[in-house]
C-alpha positions in Angstrom: -131.8 46.4 -18.6 -128.8 47.0 -16.2 -130.8 46.6 -13.1 -131.8 43.3 -14.2 -127.9 41.7 -15.2 -126.6 42.9 -11.6 -129.5 41.3 -9.4 -129.4 38.0 -11.6 -125.1 38.0 -11.3 -125.7 38.4 -7.0 -128.0 35.4 -7.4 -125.8 33.5 -9.5 -123.3 33.8 -6.9 -125.6 33.3 -4.3 -126.3 30.0 -6.0 -122.8 29.4 -6.0 -121.8 30.2 -2.7 -124.5 28.2 -1.6 -123.6 25.3 -3.1 -120.2 25.2 -2.1 -121.3 25.7 1.2 -123.2 22.3 0.8 -120.8 19.8 -0.4 -118.2 21.8 1.8 -121.3 20.4 5.3 -121.7 17.1 3.9 -117.7 15.9 3.0 -117.5 17.7 6.9 -114.9 20.1 6.3 -114.0 23.2 6.8 -111.2 24.0 4.9 -108.4 23.0 2.4 -106.3 21.5 5.0 -109.1 20.4 6.7 -108.0 17.1 7.5 -111.3 14.0 7.8 -110.7 10.9 9.5 -111.0 7.6 7.0 -111.5 5.3 9.7 -114.5 3.2 8.4 -113.8 3.2 4.7 -113.4 -1.0 3.2 -111.1 -2.5 1.9 -110.9 -5.5 0.1 -107.1 -7.0 0.4 -105.1 -8.9 -2.4 -105.5 -12.1 -1.1 -109.2 -12.0 -0.7 -109.5 -11.4 2.7 -111.2 -7.7 4.7 -109.9 -5.0 6.1 -110.7 -0.8 6.4 -108.4 2.5 7.1 -109.0 2.1 10.4 -107.4 -1.1 10.9 -104.4 0.9 10.2 -104.9 3.6 12.9 -102.5 4.1 16.3 -99.5 4.6 13.4 -99.0 6.8 10.3 -100.0 5.7 7.2 -98.9 5.9 3.5 -101.3 5.0 1.1 -99.6 5.1 -2.8 -102.5 4.4 -5.3 -101.7 2.4 -8.5 -102.4 0.6 -11.4 -101.8 -1.1 -14.0 -102.7 1.7 -16.7 -100.4 4.7 -15.1 -96.4 3.1 -15.7 -95.3 5.2 -13.8 -96.7 4.6 -10.7 -94.2 1.8 -10.5 -91.0 3.9 -10.1 -92.3 5.5 -7.2 -93.6 1.2 -5.9 -89.9 1.0 -5.6 -89.7 4.1 -3.8 -92.1 3.2 -1.0 -91.3 -0.2 -0.5 -87.2 1.2 0.3 -88.5 3.0 2.8 -91.0 0.7 4.1 -88.3 -1.9 4.7 -85.9 1.0 6.1 -89.0 2.6 8.6 -90.6 -1.6 9.1 -93.2 -1.1 11.9 -92.6 2.9 12.6 -94.7 3.8 9.4 -97.5 1.3 7.6 -98.2 1.0 3.5 -100.1 0.5 1.1 -101.3 -0.1 -1.7 -104.0 0.5 -3.5 -104.6 -1.6 -7.1 -107.5 1.6 -8.9 -109.6 -0.2 -11.2 -107.4 -1.7 -12.1 -107.6 -5.8 -13.9 -106.4 -8.8 -11.8 -103.7 -9.5 -14.9 -102.6 -5.9 -14.4 -102.7 -5.2 -10.5 -101.1 -8.6 -11.1 -98.2 -7.6 -13.4 -97.4 -4.2 -11.4 -96.7 -6.4 -8.0 -94.4 -9.1 -9.7 -92.6 -6.7 -11.3 -92.1 -3.9 -8.6 -92.1 -6.9 -5.8 -93.8 -4.9 -3.5 -94.5 -5.9 -0.1 -95.9 -4.2 1.5 -100.3 -4.2 2.2 -102.1 -4.2 -0.8 -105.8 -3.5 -1.6 -107.8 -3.4 -4.5 -110.3 -1.1 -5.3 -112.5 -2.4 -8.1 -114.8 1.5 -7.9 -112.5 3.6 -7.5 -114.6 4.6 -4.2 -111.6 4.4 -2.3 -109.8 6.5 -4.3 -112.9 9.0 -4.3 -113.1 8.4 -0.7 -109.3 9.1 0.1 -109.8 12.5 -2.4 -107.4 11.9 -5.0 -107.1 13.2 -8.5 -105.1 12.0 -10.1 -103.0 8.5 -10.8 -100.3 7.8 -9.3 -101.1 10.1 -6.2 -100.2 9.4 -2.7 -102.4 9.8 1.1 -100.8 10.4 3.9 -102.2 9.2 6.7 -102.0 10.5 10.3 -101.6 8.1 12.8 -105.7 9.6 14.1 -106.5 8.1 10.8 -107.2 11.7 9.0 -105.9 12.8 5.7 -103.1 15.4 6.6 -101.8 15.0 2.5 -102.7 14.1 -0.1 -100.4 14.0 -3.9 -101.3 13.4 -6.6 -99.0 12.9 -9.6 -95.7 10.7 -9.2 -94.1 11.5 -5.8 -90.1 11.9 -5.8 -88.4 9.9 -3.5 -87.2 13.5 -1.2 -91.6 14.5 -1.5 -92.4 10.8 -0.1 -89.3 11.7 2.9 -90.6 15.5 3.7 -94.3 13.8 4.1 -93.1 11.4 6.2 -90.9 12.6 8.0 -94.6 15.7 8.2 -96.4 12.2 9.8 -93.7 10.7 12.9 -93.4 15.0 13.3 -89.5 14.6 12.1 
């Protein structure tokens, strides 16, 4: 009986290792800090035009995933807008409204007054592709189009600055 339990434990552990290995291989990642290239990730912009994350390649990009059902994101969006105004073209900023209503999205945009680009993620596919797990989230993408860091939850201004400094090499 003890031999069977030991064998079952070994077989179960091997199965877990195999599944994790398949997931890592499917994602093309080799560790927690692995950078993923998301240049082909399609975006529907809030004005109805089409774009991709690859359109931002060549300079660092800060992506903020937000929704009206997550009101703590409004304060964060205002801090992002201030950083956007200060940095000009040095760093790109993109808001992604995740699985929200058009009215909710517009309410957040009106309340925050952001001027950086905004995309609409009705399905949650962009949210998933960026590796986010909670709302709001902020994703730092390097100039080569690879995710450098994902921060879940509201991002304090000092953490935003640290993330931007890391991207621009300050």
